[in-house]
ZAKOLDO-819671 format. One line per 5 residues: for each residue z, y, x of N, C-alpha, C, O. Coordinates in steps of 0.05 Angstrom, whole numbers. Layout:
% ZAKOLDO-819671
Z:Y:X:Z:Y:X:Z:Y:X:Z:Y:X | ...
//
This chain:
% ZAKOLDO-819671
1926:-202:4270:1917:-221:4289:1938:-242:4294:1932:-265:4299 | 1963:-234:4293:1985:-253:4298:1987:-274:4276:1996:-296:4281 | 1980:-267:4252:1981:-285:4230:1961:-308:4232:1965:-329:4219 | 1940:-306:4248:1921:-327:4252:1932:-350:4268:1924:-373:4264 | 1950:-345:4286:1961:-366:4304:1982:-382:4289:1980:-406:4288
2002:-369:4277:2023:-383:4262:2032:-364:4239:2033:-340:4243 | 2038:-375:4216:2047:-358:4195:2073:-344:4204:2091:-356:4215 | 2075:-318:4198:2098:-303:4208:2124:-310:4196:2145:-304:4207 | 2124:-323:4172:2150:-330:4159:2162:-356:4168:2183:-363:4159 | 2149:-371:4187:2160:-396:4197:2178:-390:4221:2171:-375:4238
2200:-404:4222:2218:-402:4245:2206:-418:4268:2189:-436:4262 | 2214:-413:4292:2203:-429:4315:2209:-459:4312:2193:-476:4320 | 2232:-466:4300:2239:-494:4296:2220:-507:4276:2211:-530:4280 | 2214:-494:4254:2195:-505:4234:2167:-507:4246:2154:-527:4241 | 2159:-488:4261:2133:-489:4274:2131:-513:4293:2111:-526:4295
2153:-518:4308:2154:-541:4326:2152:-567:4311:2138:-586:4320 | 2165:-569:4288:2163:-593:4272:2135:-598:4262:2126:-621:4261 | 2122:-577:4254:2094:-580:4244:2076:-590:4266:2060:-607:4261 | 2078:-578:4290:2061:-587:4312:2068:-616:4320:2050:-630:4328 | 2093:-624:4318:2100:-652:4324:2088:-671:4304:2079:-692:4311
2088:-663:4278:2075:-680:4258:2045:-682:4262:2034:-703:4257 | 2033:-660:4270:2004:-661:4276:1998:-680:4299:1979:-695:4298 | 2015:-680:4319:2011:-698:4342:2014:-727:4333:1998:-744:4342 | 2033:-733:4316:2036:-761:4306:2011:-769:4290:2002:-792:4293 | 2001:-751:4273:1977:-757:4258:1953:-762:4276:1938:-781:4271
1950:-746:4297:1928:-750:4315:1930:-777:4330:1910:-790:4334 | 1954:-784:4338:1958:-810:4352:1951:-833:4333:1939:-852:4341 | 1960:-831:4308:1954:-852:4288:1924:-854:4283:1913:-876:4280 | 1910:-831:4282:1881:-832:4278:1867:-845:4302:1849:-861:4299 | 1877:-839:4326:1866:-850:4351:1870:-881:4351:1851:-896:4357
1893:-890:4343:1899:-919:4342:1883:-932:4320:1873:-955:4324 | 1879:-919:4298:1863:-930:4276:1834:-933:4285:1821:-953:4279 | 1823:-913:4298:1796:-914:4308:1793:-937:4329:1772:-950:4330 | 1813:-940:4346:1813:-962:4365:1814:-989:4351:1800:-1008:4359 | 1829:-991:4329:1830:-1015:4313:1803:-1021:4301:1794:-1044:4300
1789:-1001:4291:1762:-1004:4280:1743:-1014:4302:1726:-1031:4296 | 1745:-1004:4326:1728:-1013:4348:1733:-1042:4354:1715:-1058:4360 | 1759:-1050:4353:1766:-1078:4357:1754:-1096:4335:1744:-1118:4341 | 1755:-1087:4311:1744:-1102:4289:1713:-1104:4291:1702:-1125:4285 | 1700:-1083:4300:1671:-1084:4303:1664:-1102:4326:1642:-1115:4326
1681:-1105:4346:1675:-1122:4369:1686:-1150:4367:1685:-1164:4387 | 1697:-1158:4345:1709:-1185:4344:1690:-1208:4348:1698:-1229:4357 | 1665:-1204:4342:1645:-1225:4346:1627:-1219:4370:1605:-1229:4373 | 1637:-1201:4387:1621:-1194:4411:1633:-1207:4436:1651:-1224:4434 | 1622:-1201:4459:1629:-1214:4484:1659:-1213:4491:1670:-1234:4499
1672:-1191:4488:1700:-1188:4496:1719:-1193:4473:1744:-1194:4478 | 1710:-1196:4449:1727:-1202:4426:1743:-1177:4417:1741:-1155:4427 | 1760:-1183:4397:1776:-1161:4385:1794:-1147:4405:1793:-1123:4408 | 1810:-1163:4419:1830:-1151:4437:1817:-1136:4460:1828:-1115:4469 | 1795:-1146:4471:1781:-1132:4492:1772:-1104:4484:1776:-1085:4499
1759:-1103:4461:1749:-1077:4452:1771:-1059:4442:1769:-1034:4444 | 1792:-1071:4430:1814:-1055:4421:1828:-1041:4444:1832:-1017:4444 | 1836:-1056:4464:1849:-1044:4487:1830:-1026:4503:1839:-1006:4514 | 1805:-1034:4505:1785:-1017:4518:1783:-990:4504:1780:-969:4517 | 1784:-990:4478:1782:-965:4463:1807:-948:4466:1805:-923:4467
1830:-961:4469:1855:-945:4474:1854:-932:4501:1860:-909:4504 | 1845:-947:4521:1845:-937:4549:1822:-917:4553:1826:-896:4566 | 1799:-923:4542:1775:-906:4548:1767:-887:4526:1746:-874:4529 | 1780:-886:4504:1775:-871:4480:1757:-887:4461:1740:-902:4469 | 1761:-884:4435:1745:-898:4415:1715:-893:4416:1699:-910:4410
1707:-869:4425:1679:-863:4427:1666:-881:4448:1644:-892:4444 | 1678:-883:4471:1668:-901:4493:1669:-930:4483:1651:-946:4489 | 1691:-937:4468:1693:-964:4457:1669:-970:4439:1659:-992:4439 | 1661:-951:4423:1638:-955:4405:1613:-959:4421:1597:-977:4415 | 1609:-944:4443:1586:-948:4460:1586:-976:4473:1566:-989:4475
1610:-985:4481:1612:-1012:4492:1605:-1033:4471:1592:-1053:4478 | 1615:-1030:4447:1609:-1049:4426:1579:-1050:4420:1567:-1071:4418 | 1567:-1027:4419:1538:-1026:4413:1521:-1037:4436:1499:-1048:4431 | 1531:-1035:4460:1515:-1044:4484:1520:-1073:4490:1505:-1084:4506 | 1540:-1086:4478:1546:-1113:4485:1531:-1133:4469:1521:-1127:4447
1529:-1157:4479:1516:-1179:4465:1536:-1193:4447:1560:-1192:4452 | 1525:-1206:4427:1543:-1222:4409:1550:-1248:4423:1535:-1257:4440 | 1572:-1260:4415:1580:-1286:4426:1560:-1308:4418:1555:-1326:4434 | 1549:-1306:4394:1530:-1326:4385:1505:-1327:4403:1494:-1349:4408 | 1496:-1304:4412:1473:-1303:4430:1479:-1316:4456:1461:-1329:4468
1503:-1313:4467:1511:-1326:4492:1512:-1356:4489:1503:-1370:4507 | 1522:-1366:4467:1523:-1395:4463:1495:-1407:4460:1491:-1430:4469 | 1477:-1394:4447:1450:-1404:4444:1436:-1405:4471:1421:-1424:4476 | 1440:-1385:4489:1428:-1386:4515:1439:-1408:4532:1424:-1421:4547 | 1464:-1414:4530:1476:-1436:4545:1467:-1463:4536:1466:-1482:4553
1461:-1467:4511:1452:-1492:4500:1424:-1499:4509:1417:-1523:4512 | 1407:-1479:4514:1379:-1484:4521:1375:-1492:4550:1353:-1497:4559
//
């Protein structure tokens, strides 16, 4: 049962380094997903930076919901012209 948690041949220092690397990878994935939300929202109401920072603060999943629920900038300009 002990072998399921961590391999028994790893020292505590090595195990700590592995968990640190996993944390860095997870943070990079989070930032990458936030970047994707910003790119998806670049032609939307709040633009790239609004959706990018919104995704960082509120999580990329919420950022995706915001992008999907928002109007495009082009639709706003057409309504103002009429």
